[in-house]
N, C-alpha and C positions, 0 to 999 in steps of 0.2 A: 395575644400569637392569634394569625388572622393569615388569610390568604389573598389579602385585598391589598396588592404591592403599592400603592399609590399612600397607604398609610407606612409603608418602611421608608419609600424614598418619592421626592418630586419628580411627577411624569415628565418634569423636564433634563432630568437625568442622564444623560446618556455614559453610556458603558463604550468607550474606545479603544482600552487597553485591557487584556485580560491578563493575570498570572498563574501557573499548577504548580501547584505542591502536591505531590504523594506522598504519602507517609505509611513508613513501613521498615524495620528493621530489616527485613526477608526481600525487597528491594535491593538494599543496599549491600546485601551480602550474594546478591545473584541468583538467589533462590526461588526468585519470581521475574518473571517479564517485567518492563514496566507498558503495559499495554494501554491501562487507560491516559498515561500522558499521550500517547501517539493518537488514539480517539481523540481527546478533547482538543489537541490542537488542532487538529484536522477540522473539526467541529466548528470550532472558534475562526478558524481561517475564512471557511466558508460561511460563516456569519458576520465578515466583514470587522472581527477585532482582531488588535493587533497584540501578537503574545508574543514577547520582547524576549523575554525570561523562563525557565524550566527551573523547581530544583524539588532534589529530593532528600527526605529526612526521614530516621530513624524514628523507632515509640520513644524517645527523649524529651521532656516538658523543656528543661531548659534552650535546648537544640533547636526543638520547634520556636518557641518565642523566637529564638532570635531569627529563622526564616520565616516566620510570619511579620513578624517587623520589620524586613529587608521586602520585602513582597507590596505589604502596604504602605510604604513608600513610595511606588514609583507606577500601582496599577491599579485603575478604578474597582476594576473587579477581582479577587483573588480564590482561586477555585481550589479544595481541598480535597484532595480524593482519600480515603483511608483511613482506617483509625477510626470509624465508627463502629459500635458495638456493644457487645457485655461483659466483656474482660478487663480486665486492669493495664494491658495496656494499649486500650482505645482510649487515646486520650486525645485528640483532635478538637471535640467539641467542646471539651472543660476549657480549655487550655485558651483555644479561637473567644472564647464568651468572657474569659476573666480577665484576657487582653484588652479586647475592645469594651471592657464596661456592659456583657449584656448579663445580664438576670436570668438564671436557671430556674424554670418553676415546671411542674406537672402538667403536663399537655393532658387534658381529660377524652380527647380525640383519640389520641396514641394509644391513651394506656386501655381504652375499652378496645383498643385492635388487640392488643398486644396479649389480653387476657383471653382473649376469643384465638389468636393465635395459639399460645398456652393450653387451650381446653383441647383445641379440634387433637392437637399433636400428644396429648397427653404425657403434656410435663406440667410435673406437680409443683407449686410452692411450698414447700416446708418451712415455716415461720418467717412468711418474707420476706428470704433471706436469696431469692431467686434473682442474679445480677442481670438478670433481662429486662428489670424494670429500671434499671439504669438509661434506658433507651430512653422513654418517655418523658425523663429530664431535657427541656428544650428553652432556649431564649425565651425572654417574655414575650420580645419584640420582636419578630422574623414572621416569615413565610414557612412554612411546612411544605418540603417535598416528599409524599408519600411516597413508599418503599412497597412496592406491588409484587415483589420478587424475594423479599425478605426481613428480618424484625426493624432495622434500626431506620429511621426518616432521615431524609434531609434536611437543610435548613438553610434559608437565606437571611443571614442579618446584616446588620450596619453596625459598622463602624463607630463607634460613641466615645472613642479616647482621642480626644482634641491632640493631645498630647504625643503623638505621633508623625512621623513625618509628613504624612500627607494631610492631617490635619481633622479625622473623622469625614473624611468628603468620598469613602469607598464601602464597598461590601465586600460580603464574603461570603462565598456558597460554599457547602459543605456537601460531599454525595460518599456513598459507599464505595468502598474496596474492590470488593468480587465483581467482576467485569459484567457478567450479567443484570448484576442490579445497579450498576453505575450506569450503562448505556441506555438502560431503560429508562432509567430516571431522570437523565438527561434528556432524552429525546421523547419525553411523553408530559416533562414537567418543567425542565429548569431552560431547555431552548425557546420555550416561551414567554419567560420571562427576557432574556438578552433578546430576542426578536425587539420586544415591544421599550427596551433601551436603548436601540440603537439602530442608526440612520443608515448605515453601509450594507451592502454584503458584498460577497467575492467570489466571480464567477471563474471558474480554470476551464481552459481547453488544454491536454495533453496529446502531443505531436509525436509518433514516436519514427527514430532513423535509424538504421542500418547502415556499416559501414563507413562512420563516419566518426572523426574521434572529438573528444568534447572540447578540445583547444581549438580546434581546425571548426567548430558551431560557434564556436564564446567568440573568437577572429569576428566571424560573418554576423554575429547580432548583436555586438558591443557595444551600439549607439543604441538597441533598444534594451540593456541588461534591465536587472533590477532596480536601477535607481529611477524608472521612467512606472508610469501609472498609463496604460499598460505595461506590468513588466514581463520581462524574460529569464529563465532561468533553465539551467540544462543539469541533467543526472546522469550518471551514470550508470545501467541497471547490465546485469550477466547478458553480454555481446549483445546490447543494444543500447540506445541512446536516447533518454527521453526531454524533450523540450516543453517546461510548462510556460502558457501563458497564464500572467492572472490579471484579473480589472477589477479594481475595489470603484463602486460606484454605490451611491443613493439605489434606496428600492426603488425608486420610481422613474428611473433614465435608463435611454434604449444599453443594445450593448453594440451599437455599432464600430466604436473605438477599439473593441475587443475584435470582430472579426477581419477590420484592417489592417491591425497589428500580425493577426492570423495568416495571411493574406500577404505580408510582407517576410515573414518566417519562411513563408512555404514557396515564395519567391527565390528567395536564398537560400534555403537549402536542398531545393527542385527533387531532383530522384532519390534522394536518399531517405525522404519522407515515406514512409507504407502507410502510416494510419494517423488518424487523429481521432479516435475516440474510445481509446485507452485501452485498446487491443493489442496485445502483445504479438510477435511475428508468427510461430505458427498459429495462433487465433484468427490472425488476421486471413492464412493459408487457408485455415481449416472453414471458416466464413464462406470465402468465395469458392471453396470447391462445394459447399453445401447448397450457396446461390446457382450456382452453375449446373447440380448436379454433375457433376466432373470425379473420378476416382483417380486414384495414384496407387502405385507399387513400387517396390523398391528391391537394388540390388547392392547390394553393400559391401565393402573389402574392409578399408584401415576403421571404418566407423562401428562394423560387427555388429549391426543390428539399432544404434543409436539412434539413428534421424527417423527410422520407421516409430521407436517407442514415444521421440517426442510427441507426436500427433496421437501417438497410440493415448494418451494421459488423459485427453480430453472425453468426454462425456460425447458419445454418439459417434466415437472414430470411424465405429465399421461401415457410417452409410460411404464414408469416404477411400480411407484404407483397405485394398484388398488383400494386401498380403506381400510377404517380401523374402529376399532370401540374402543370406549371410556367408558370402563367398570367400571366404578369407584366404581359401589355398586355391593355386593356380590349377589345379587336376577339379577341384570343385567348378571352377569356372567353366571350366571343358566341357565335363560330366554333364551337370545339373543345371547351368546355365546356357549351354552351348556356345560357348563360344570358341572360335577356331584357335585350334591350339598352336596353328601356322601365327600367328593374327601376335598371340602371346610370346610366341617365339622371334618374330622380327620386330615387333613395337612394347613390349613387356606389360606387364600387368597392369602399370604405372603409366598408364600414355592417355592421349586424345581418343586411339584408334579403340583399346578395351575399354575407356569408359562410355564412348558412345555404342558398343556391339553394347555393353551389359544394360545399357537404361533402354537400347531397343528389345531384348530380348525380352526382360522386365516385363515390360507392357503386352509383348504377342503373348507370355504365359499365363500371366493373368489377366490380359482383354480388359487391361486399364485403360482410361483417358492417359494418363500420363504414365513412364517410366523412367525412373529416378536412380542412377546412380553415382557412387562416390568411390573413388578409388583412390588409393595416395600412399604417401610415406610417414606415420604418423610419428616414426621414431622410436627407441634416442638415437639410431644407428643407421648411417644411408644403407640401400636397398635399390638392386640391382642397377648401382651406379646412382640411384637418383636421390638426390639431398633430401635431409628432414624439411617434413613441410609444404614439400610437392603432389599436389593431392588435385585433381581432374573429377569435374563434376558435369554428368551429363543427363539431359532431358530428353526425353521422347516422348512426341506425340504424334499422329492420325495425319499432321498437316505440313508439322517440322519438326529438327529435330536440334539441340543445341551442345556444344560440349564448352567449357571455360575452363584455363587453367589459374591454380591459387599457388599465391606460394607464403603461407602462415608462418608465423614465429609462435613460441611458447613450449610447452611441457608436452606430451605424450597427449593428455586430455584435453586441455585447452585447443591444442590443432585436431583434436577430432571434433569438438564442439562448435568449433568456428566453420568448421565442415559441412556438419550439420546445418546452420545458421546460414549459410552461404547457399546451401543448395535451395533451403525453403523459398530464400529471396533469389535465386533465379528462377525460380519457378512462378514466384509472383508477379517478377518485374515482364519475365520473355512472353509469359501466358496468360496469368487470370489476369491483370489489366490491360489486356490487348484491347 
């Protein structure tokens, strides 16, 4: 038992593929979110390791053996997370060691650590029956991954069972299940080992677009899809489209191919792209306002404060958001916001004219750089003879005013959300990116 990985595998051993197995009946029952699999998959991707499969299995020896056999048949590295610990259902290490012909012996170093932990925490071992000692039985030939956040150490061991499908040419890494222990162990110990046995890494650029459907984006980017390197893939997030450009490359190579592909995506999707630094639309607007030292104020009708609340969710919003008014009722538009009663009588509250007056008066009342107004019919029934989904968004500044008409589809909440996002996008494209 040592931490010299050259005694475990040949220095020329390369990890190209990995498979993640999460162990725990609570995961299968939906009682615990499988966050470890998501975290490890992301880390492996960034390390240039192909992760083609993931499996989850309960605390059952027979099913764990079946799962592990399948993983060992197709991956250079199998990562098992969960099932390490002192209780009877913590079976991952014992099952994996038995299957791969690894003998378990007491680790004197881990025994010393455990005794110290039990002593300082006042845990008394009566008649040497403390189940915690189960955790110090580790594979005789293995690399120990210290657990600085818990008691169960992690392990990297070689598959010695030549009868398995892959033929004893791969490794098993066991990590603890608690997410804090799992993350800390991987980042401080396991990741270094993987890097030493991997030639590649993956660099990702995330571009965000608004007002563009995934199908239209796919057609525009079809020839540089996921089958290429660099590859391009699209993902739908709430009210936004994310385009991921990924480049798998040797650690010593430059990233020019990645940058060239990003430029192609930008040229084809053009003005729909609002960010290429992973910030969402609201964060992008907030950052621009902070950078320019500019402020905003809202006058909202159909969105009833939803638009202002979106930027208020960001820490430091008080630096850019001065305030807002929810003028849901026409009488409030007249009395509190100062919209001429004759304007509403002539054009209606859902109109270009009303939206523009609302944005201008919001800016003047709050003395902000921009006044943003949203007025419309979110449904479910027509109002003022205006169809459901008809929304007017206006933005007023000291140098220009704009107002646009939108026709949104969906239920009431979707229409309100689309109106909010569109208001921020209009502000960004019409003012903040000038």
